C-alpha positions as CSV (number, residue, x, y, z in Angstrom):
1,M,-0.2,0.0,0.0
2,K,1.3,3.5,-0.9
3,T,1.5,6.0,1.8
4,L,2.3,9.5,0.3
5,K,5.2,11.6,2.1
6,Q,3.2,14.7,2.6
7,D,6.1,17.2,3.3
8,A,7.9,16.2,-0.1
9,K,7.2,19.0,-2.5
10,V,8.6,20.0,-6.2
11,V,10.3,23.4,-6.0
12,Y,10.7,23.5,-9.7
13,T,9.6,21.6,-13.0
14,D,9.5,22.4,-16.9
15,G,6.6,20.0,-16.8
16,R,8.6,16.9,-18.8
17,I,8.8,14.9,-15.3
18,R,6.3,13.9,-12.5
19,T,7.1,12.4,-9.4
20,Q,5.5,10.8,-6.5
21,V,7.1,10.2,-3.0
22,Y,5.8,7.5,-0.5
23,N,6.5,4.9,2.1
24,D,8.9,6.9,4.1
25,M,10.2,4.9,7.1
26,E,13.0,4.6,9.4
27,I,15.6,1.8,8.3
28,C,18.4,2.2,10.8
29,P,17.7,3.5,14.3
30,Q,20.5,5.9,15.1
31,G,21.8,5.7,11.6
32,L,23.2,8.9,10.1
33,Q,24.7,9.6,6.3
34,P,23.7,6.7,4.2
35,F,25.2,5.0,1.1
36,L,23.0,3.0,-1.1
37,Y,23.6,0.4,-3.8
38,T,21.7,-2.2,-5.8
39,D,22.6,-5.5,-7.4
40,G,19.8,-7.6,-9.5
41,G,17.0,-5.4,-7.6
42,T,18.7,-6.0,-4.2
43,L,19.3,-2.8,-2.1
44,L,22.0,-2.2,0.4
45,A,21.8,0.7,2.7
46,Q,24.8,1.4,4.9
47,Y,24.5,4.0,7.9
48,Q,26.7,5.3,10.4
49,L,26.0,4.5,14.3
50,P,27.1,6.8,17.3
51,E,29.5,4.0,18.4
52,P,33.1,3.4,17.8
53,P,34.5,0.7,15.4
54,A,35.8,-2.4,16.7
55,G,39.2,-1.3,15.4
56,T,40.2,-4.3,13.5
57,R,41.9,-2.2,10.6
58,K,45.0,-0.2,10.4
59,Y,42.7,2.6,9.7
60,N,39.3,2.7,10.6
61,F,36.2,5.3,10.2
62,A,35.6,6.8,13.3
63,Y,32.1,5.3,13.4
64,R,30.6,1.8,13.5
65,V,28.7,1.3,10.2
66,E,25.6,-0.7,9.9
67,N,24.3,-2.5,6.8
68,Y,20.5,-3.4,5.8
69,L,19.2,-5.3,2.7
70,S,16.1,-5.0,0.9
71,R,14.9,-7.4,-1.7
72,D,11.3,-5.9,-2.2
73,G,12.0,-2.3,-3.1
74,G,12.5,-1.0,0.3
75,E,9.3,-2.3,1.6
76,T,11.2,-4.3,4.5
77,W,14.8,-4.2,5.6
78,E,16.9,-6.6,7.1
79,K,20.1,-5.7,9.0
80,R,22.9,-7.5,7.6
81,K,26.6,-8.0,8.4
82,I,29.3,-8.1,5.4
83,A,32.4,-9.0,7.2
84,P,32.9,-11.9,9.8
85,D,31.7,-11.1,13.4
86,D,35.2,-10.4,14.6
87,Y,35.9,-8.0,11.7
88,D,34.4,-4.4,11.1
89,D,32.4,-4.0,8.0
90,P,34.0,-2.1,5.1
91,F,32.8,1.5,5.1
92,A,31.1,1.5,1.8
93,E,31.4,5.4,1.0
94,A,33.9,4.1,-1.9
95,G,31.2,2.7,-4.0
96,A,30.4,-0.7,-5.7
97,V,30.1,-1.8,-9.3
98,K,28.9,-5.1,-11.1
99,L,31.9,-6.9,-12.9
100,K,31.8,-8.5,-16.1
101,D,31.7,-11.9,-14.7
102,G,28.6,-11.2,-12.6
103,S,30.0,-10.6,-9.4
104,F,29.5,-7.6,-7.3
105,L,32.8,-5.5,-6.2
106,L,32.4,-3.4,-3.1
107,L,35.7,-1.2,-1.9
108,D,36.3,0.5,1.5
109,T,37.0,4.3,1.5
110,Y,40.5,4.4,2.6
111,V,43.6,3.9,0.5
112,Q,46.8,4.1,2.5
113,E,50.5,3.9,2.0
114,N,52.3,0.7,2.6
115,D,55.1,0.5,5.2
116,N,57.8,1.5,2.4
117,R,55.7,4.7,1.6
118,D,55.9,3.7,-2.1
119,P,53.0,5.9,-3.7
120,A,52.9,3.1,-6.6
121,Q,51.9,0.6,-3.8
122,C,49.2,2.1,-1.8
123,Y,46.5,-0.3,-0.8
124,G,42.8,-0.5,-0.4
125,E,40.3,-3.1,0.8
126,A,38.1,-5.2,-1.1
127,W,34.8,-7.4,-0.7
128,I,33.0,-9.6,-3.6
129,S,29.4,-10.9,-3.8
130,R,28.2,-13.3,-5.9
131,D,24.9,-14.0,-4.7
132,H,23.4,-10.5,-5.1
133,M,24.8,-9.2,-1.8
134,E,23.6,-12.3,0.3
135,T,27.2,-13.0,1.3
136,F,30.6,-11.4,0.8
137,T,34.0,-12.7,0.7
138,G,37.0,-10.9,1.8
139,P,38.9,-8.6,2.2
140,T,41.5,-8.5,-0.3
141,W,43.7,-5.6,-0.6
142,P,43.9,-4.0,-4.2
143,V,46.9,-2.1,-5.1
144,F,46.8,1.6,-5.9
145,S,49.4,3.6,-7.8
146,I,49.1,7.4,-7.1
147,P,52.5,8.7,-8.1
148,D,52.1,12.3,-6.5
149,V,49.8,11.5,-3.5
150,D,50.7,13.2,-0.3
151,F,49.1,11.5,2.6
152,N,50.2,13.6,5.5
153,I,49.8,17.3,4.5
154,S,46.3,17.6,5.8
155,S,44.0,16.9,8.6
156,D,40.5,15.8,8.6
157,D,37.6,18.1,8.7
158,D,37.5,17.9,12.2
159,G,41.3,18.9,12.8
160,H,42.4,15.1,13.6
161,E,45.4,13.6,11.6
162,S,44.5,12.0,8.5
163,H,46.9,9.7,6.5
164,A,44.6,8.3,3.6
165,A,43.3,9.3,0.3
166,R,39.4,8.6,0.0
167,L,37.8,6.6,-2.5
168,H,34.2,8.0,-2.6
169,R,30.8,7.1,-4.3
170,S,31.7,5.7,-7.8
171,M,33.0,2.9,-9.6
172,V,31.8,2.9,-13.2
173,S,32.4,0.0,-15.7
174,L,33.2,0.8,-19.3
175,P,31.8,-1.2,-22.2
176,D,35.3,-3.1,-22.3
177,G,35.4,-3.8,-18.7
178,T,37.5,-1.3,-17.5
179,L,36.7,0.3,-14.2
180,I,37.0,4.0,-13.5
181,A,36.6,5.2,-9.8
182,T,36.5,8.4,-8.3
183,M,38.8,9.8,-5.3
184,Y,39.7,12.8,-3.6
185,G,42.6,14.0,-1.5
186,H,46.0,16.0,-1.7
187,F,49.0,15.8,-4.1
188,H,52.3,17.4,-3.1
189,G,51.8,21.0,-3.1
190,D,47.9,20.9,-2.5
191,C,48.4,23.3,0.4
192,A,45.5,25.8,0.4
193,P,44.0,25.9,3.8
194,A,40.0,25.1,4.2
195,S,38.3,28.3,5.6
196,Y,36.8,26.7,8.4
197,E,39.7,24.2,9.7
198,P,43.2,25.7,8.7
199,R,44.8,22.4,9.2
200,M,42.7,20.7,6.5
201,M,44.1,21.6,3.0
202,K,41.9,21.9,0.3
203,T,41.3,18.8,-1.8
204,R,41.4,17.5,-5.4
205,T,39.2,15.1,-7.3
206,Y,41.0,12.6,-9.5
207,V,40.1,9.2,-11.1
208,M,41.6,5.8,-11.0
209,R,41.6,3.1,-13.8
210,S,41.5,-0.7,-13.1
211,T,41.8,-3.1,-16.3
212,D,42.0,-6.4,-14.0
213,S,38.4,-6.2,-12.3
214,G,39.8,-3.9,-9.3
215,A,42.9,-5.8,-8.4
216,T,45.1,-3.1,-9.4
217,W,44.5,0.7,-9.9
218,H,46.5,3.4,-11.6
219,Y,46.1,7.4,-11.5
220,L,44.4,8.5,-14.7
221,A,43.9,12.0,-14.3
222,T,42.8,15.0,-12.3
223,V,39.1,15.9,-12.6
224,A,39.3,19.4,-10.7
225,V,41.8,21.3,-8.6
226,D,41.7,24.9,-7.7
227,A,42.9,26.7,-4.4
228,G,40.3,29.5,-4.9
229,I,37.1,27.2,-5.4
230,G,34.5,26.7,-2.5
231,T,35.8,26.4,1.2
232,E,37.0,23.0,0.9
233,G,38.2,22.7,-2.7
234,F,36.8,19.6,-4.9
235,G,35.6,16.6,-2.7
236,E,33.0,14.0,-2.3
237,P,32.8,13.2,-5.9
238,V,30.4,11.2,-7.9
239,L,30.7,9.8,-11.4
240,V,28.2,8.6,-14.0
241,R,28.4,7.2,-17.5
242,V,25.8,8.7,-19.8
243,D,24.8,5.9,-22.2
244,K,21.7,7.5,-23.9
245,G,21.2,10.6,-25.5
246,P,23.4,13.3,-27.4
247,H,26.2,12.7,-24.7
248,E,26.2,9.1,-25.1
249,G,29.5,7.7,-23.8
250,R,30.3,10.8,-21.9
251,L,31.7,10.7,-18.0
252,L,29.8,13.1,-16.1
253,C,31.5,13.9,-12.4
254,V,29.5,16.0,-9.9
255,M,31.8,17.4,-6.8
256,R,31.3,19.4,-3.3
257,T,33.2,22.2,-2.7
258,G,31.8,23.5,0.7
259,R,29.5,26.1,-1.4
260,E,27.9,25.0,-4.6
261,L,28.4,21.8,-6.3
262,Y,30.5,22.0,-9.5
263,Q,30.5,19.4,-12.5
264,A,32.9,18.4,-15.1
265,H,33.0,16.2,-18.1
266,S,35.1,13.6,-20.1
267,D,34.3,12.5,-23.5
268,D,37.5,10.1,-23.7
269,D,36.8,7.6,-21.0
270,G,38.3,9.8,-18.3
271,K,41.5,10.9,-19.9
272,T,41.0,14.4,-20.2
273,W,38.3,16.7,-18.9
274,S,36.1,19.8,-19.3
275,Y,36.9,23.0,-17.4
276,F,34.7,22.7,-14.2
277,R,31.5,24.7,-13.6
278,P,28.9,25.2,-11.0
279,V,25.6,23.2,-11.0
280,V,22.8,25.5,-11.4
281,F,19.5,24.6,-9.9
282,A,16.5,26.8,-10.4
283,G,15.5,28.5,-7.2
284,L,18.2,27.3,-5.2
285,S,21.0,29.5,-4.6
286,V,23.7,29.2,-1.5
287,Y,24.3,32.9,-2.0
288,D,20.7,34.0,-1.5
289,L,20.9,35.4,1.8
290,N,17.9,37.4,1.7
291,A,15.8,34.2,1.6
292,W,17.0,33.4,5.1
293,R,18.7,36.6,6.5
294,Q,15.7,37.8,8.4
295,K,15.3,34.6,10.6
296,Y,19.1,34.8,11.7
297,D,19.9,38.7,11.8
298,G,20.3,39.7,15.4
299,K,20.2,35.9,16.8
300,Y,23.1,33.5,17.7
301,Q,25.7,36.5,17.9
302,D,27.6,34.6,20.2
303,V,27.9,31.9,18.1
304,D,28.6,33.5,14.8
305,P,29.4,37.4,15.7
306,H,30.7,38.1,12.3
307,R,28.1,36.3,10.5
308,K,30.2,34.4,8.4
309,S,27.9,31.4,8.7
310,L,25.0,32.9,6.7
311,S,26.1,31.7,3.1
312,G,24.6,28.0,2.3
313,A,26.5,24.8,1.3
314,I,25.3,21.8,-1.0
315,V,26.9,18.5,0.4
316,D,27.7,14.9,-0.9
317,P,25.9,14.7,-4.1
318,D,24.8,11.0,-5.7
319,L,24.2,10.6,-9.3
320,I,22.7,7.7,-11.3
321,Q,21.4,7.2,-14.5
322,M,17.9,5.7,-14.9
323,E,16.7,3.1,-17.4
324,N,14.9,5.6,-19.3
325,G,17.9,7.8,-19.7
326,A,17.1,10.5,-17.1
327,L,19.9,11.5,-14.7
328,V,19.0,11.5,-11.0
329,L,21.1,13.8,-8.7
330,S,20.4,13.4,-4.9
331,F,22.1,16.2,-2.8
332,G,21.8,18.3,0.7
333,V,21.2,21.9,1.0
334,R,22.4,23.6,4.4
335,L,20.7,26.6,4.8
336,P,22.7,28.5,6.5
337,E,25.7,26.6,6.2
338,K,26.6,26.5,10.2
339,L,23.5,28.0,11.8
340,C,21.1,25.3,10.3
341,W,22.4,23.2,13.4
342,L,20.8,25.5,15.9
343,D,17.8,26.3,13.9
344,P,17.0,24.3,10.9
345,T,13.7,25.4,10.0
346,V,14.4,27.4,6.8
347,E,12.1,25.7,4.0
348,N,14.9,25.0,1.7
349,N,17.2,23.8,4.0
350,G,16.9,19.8,3.5
351,V,17.3,16.9,1.0
352,Y,16.7,16.9,-3.0
353,A,16.6,14.8,-5.8
354,A,17.0,16.5,-9.2
355,F,16.5,15.3,-12.9
356,S,18.2,15.9,-16.1
357,L,16.9,14.9,-19.6
358,D,20.1,16.1,-21.5
359,G,23.0,14.4,-19.9
360,G,23.4,16.9,-17.0
361,D,23.6,20.0,-19.2
362,T,20.4,21.5,-17.3
363,W,18.0,20.4,-14.3
364,C,14.5,20.3,-15.4
365,H,12.9,19.0,-12.4
366,I,13.8,19.6,-8.6
367,L,12.0,17.6,-5.7
368,R,12.4,18.6,-2.1
369,V,12.1,15.2,-0.3
370,M,12.5,17.0,3.4
371,G,12.8,20.5,4.3
372,G,13.0,22.5,7.4
373,Q,14.2,19.6,9.7
374,L,17.3,18.8,11.3
375,T,19.5,16.6,9.1
376,T,23.1,15.9,8.0
377,H,22.1,16.6,4.5
378,Y,23.5,13.2,3.3
379,T,21.5,11.2,0.9
380,A,21.9,8.5,-1.6
381,V,19.5,7.3,-4.4
382,R,19.2,4.1,-6.5
383,E,16.8,2.6,-9.1
384,F,15.6,-0.7,-8.2
385,A,13.1,-1.3,-11.1
386,P,11.9,0.7,-14.0
387,N,10.8,4.2,-13.1
388,K,11.2,3.4,-9.3
389,L,13.9,4.9,-7.3
390,Y,14.7,4.4,-3.6
391,F,16.0,7.6,-1.8
392,A,17.8,7.5,1.3
393,Y,18.3,10.3,4.0
394,D,18.7,10.9,7.8
395,V,17.1,13.0,10.3
396,G,18.9,14.4,13.3
397,S,22.4,15.2,13.9
398,W,26.0,13.7,15.5
399,R,25.3,15.7,18.7
400,Q,21.5,15.6,19.0
401,G,19.0,13.0,20.0
402,G,16.1,11.8,17.5
403,R,18.7,10.7,14.9
404,G,17.8,7.8,12.4
405,G,18.3,6.6,9.0
406,R,15.4,7.0,6.8
407,G,14.4,6.1,3.1
408,C,11.5,6.3,0.7
409,R,10.4,5.5,-2.7
410,I,9.9,7.7,-5.7
411,D,7.8,7.1,-8.6
412,V,9.0,8.9,-11.9
413,E,6.8,9.5,-15.0
414,L,8.3,11.3,-18.1
415,D,6.4,13.1,-20.5
416,T,9.1,14.3,-23.0
417,G,6.4,15.7,-25.3
418,A,5.3,18.3,-22.6
419,Q,6.2,21.9,-23.7
420,Q,8.7,23.3,-21.5
421,H,8.1,26.2,-19.3
């Protein structure tokens, strides 16, 4: 039975797409910041818990992660362990991909230097499923060659030591089986400080290539780097291969910067990239201070005496292509960037799905799935059946109660003959 999500709202459309959101539910009690993958109709959702990991790795994520499987399009969810009970589950932020032999490859996010500190012999962690994520085998330790990588130049965004590069969101399989993966981190000379954490340097986004089903990876190209962009540089990238329409064969990469999202594309399988540009969403601008200034002016002076936090930020995009050719981009909008933690009730402060029918050139339908509530603004989206999406998000935050990992279904209907507004 479908139960409509009453607070979901279309904030812009040109009439060619219609969406309906329903069956909103809690998946993971206490869970935050989801990642979502699909294999043969099975959905795997991973959330972060407010508990430390067991610490079985050389480099662990700061929080324990919990995984849930659904084989009925998100109607029901079952808790599932990927690793053996005495081992921490991989932090699946890195992405997953279907290999040519039908197996399903999942990577942990961290890539670390070996004891010899040889940038041609960095290592990650991989897990394989051959039964649609019912079970996984692993870990194995794929080798990464990143010649100019610098593991020691920057802290993380909390100011803690960080000695790893990050795989993030995407592994894309090209028609010949070559894999392309997105990473972000630092090369030698990437020393522009982030505006809110001077020990953290702004990151670059780059892509890696594997021709042996993920056993070894080699640096291919930098997608974007610029010390003057955003507050964080280019990070949290996501990648999709467009296989329909005028941009068939194009790789499209969307990245977080600490302000608006940016995008770049490659038409030669990732070897070279277009100049990056901001992603434009109708009616959503992180610089439109007048849209929320009245709510915050004169308040919270002890927290933000110089009012530096009134700008917004868009965080952690996810990106897929549907079977019908539409691109779907999920993301969170923080309005304002910092003060949304104290008062999240600005209407457009929330989580979104945007749709493109021209390979990412423009975004013709923008759906706010939830707004005006406390959230970390992290999202994930996957198509589990034709024209049916599952959208994962969270409510609450790291330091406040009432947190939980949630999800909902989105039905999509295309009317490409509709007149554009």
